N, C-alpha and C positions, 0 to 999 in steps of 0.2 A: 504494500500500500504506500502510495506517495503522500507524505505529510509535509506540508509547507506552511510557514508563517510569513506574513508580510508586515512591513512597517512603512511609515511615512517617508517620503524622500527627505533628505537632510534639510532642504530649503523650506520645508513646511513645518511651522511650529504649532499652528492651530488649524485643523481641518474644518472647512466650512461645508457641511452637508445640506443639500436641498432636496426635499421630497416634494415633487410637484404632482398634483392629481388632476385628472380630467374626467368629467362625468357627463355622459350622454344620458340625459334624464328622460328623453323620449326617443323612440326609434328614428324619427326624422333627423335627429342630431348626430347620428353615427357617422355619416359622411363628413360632417364638419369636424367632429372629434378626431377622426382619422387624419384629416388634412392638417389639423393643429399638431397632432403627434408627429407627422412627417416634417412639419416646419421646425418643431423643436429638435428633432433628430438632425436636420440639416444645420441648424444654427449651432448645435453642440459640436458637430463634426468640424465646422469652421473654427469655432473657438478653440478646440483642442489643437487643430493643425496650425493655427496662427499664434499659439502660445499666449492666449489671453487669460490664463489662470484656471481654466477648466481642465481637470486632470482625467476625468472619466464621467460618462453618462450612460446609464442603463435603464431601459424601459422594462416595465413589468405589469402584469395584469392583477387586478384586485377583485374582480367580480364582474357581473353583467354590466356592461356599459361604463365601467370604472377602470381606468388604467393610469399608471403613474410612471414617473421618471425619477431616478435617484441620481443626483449629481454630486461629484466630489470636486470642490473648488480649493485652490491653494490658499485663499484667504477670503474674508468677507468683503474686503475692499475690491478685489478683482471681480467678485460676483456683482457687487453694487455698480461698478463702472460698466460692466457688460449689460446689466439690466436696464440702464438708462439710455440705451441707444438701439437702433435697429440692428438686427431683425427682431429682437425681443420686444421692443416697444411697439412694433408694428403688429405682431400677432397678439400681443396682450390687449391692445386697443380693439382689435377685431373680435377677440373673445368677449370683452366687456360689452361691445355693441350687440353681439349675439345674445348675451344674457339679458340685456335690457329689452330687446325687441321681441325675442321668441320665447325666452324663459325656459328653454329646453336643454340648456347646457350649463355646467358648473365647472369651476376651476379653483384650485387652491394651491398654496405652497406653505411649507414649513421649513425653517432654517435652523440648523443646529451648529453651534461652534464647539468643537471638541479639541481639547488640548492634547498634545502628543502623548502625555502620560495616561490619557483616558482611552487609548485605542489598543485593541488586541485583535488578533485574527488567527484562524487556522483554516486550511483548505485540504481536504482529504480526497485524493483522486479527482481533482477538479482542474479543468483548464483555467487559465487566468480569468478572474472575475473580481469585481470590486477593487479593493485595495491591492490585491496581488497583480492586477493588470497594469498598474503604474508605479507601485512602490517596490523597494528592494525586497527580495524574498530569500528565505533560507530554510534549512531543515528544522523540523519541530523536535528538537532533542534538548536534553539538559534543562536549562532554565526556560526553555520555550515549550515544555511539554504540556503545561496546564494553563488555563485562563488566569488563575491566581498568580502564577509565576510570570506570565507575559505582562500582566498589569503591575508587577512589582508588589504584590500583596501577600507574599508568602508568610510573613510574620503575623497575619491576621488584621493588620491595621490598614487604613486607607479608605 
């Protein structure tokens, strides 16, 4: 079994995680939600390739008509700078207009700032995903064997 742990790149002291959710509240909103998802994917790809601070973006399903995107940003400042210009501001305005006029679509985001010391991971027989797709990886041995050890809480404190 392949056991790998990942950590933040040295240049990142505080990881900014964004959970974005899109909800098609009626069947007629599905095409719009799909188009918004593709727009988010395109802008994420551009941000990663242009070095704008986005480290990784992953889409996931949450249930009928509800899907999300989890993004890993190198800092809150890079996320904030990106969010105040196109293409983000363009599709955000379009989503707001859809919600005002048709009331069949919903969107939300949650932002979490996580210090380096508050992050641990393990990947068992997985291709690169999440943190392991952009952070340094190594074997899960010794002090990297348990979550408690990876978080530096072996002594029970913390």
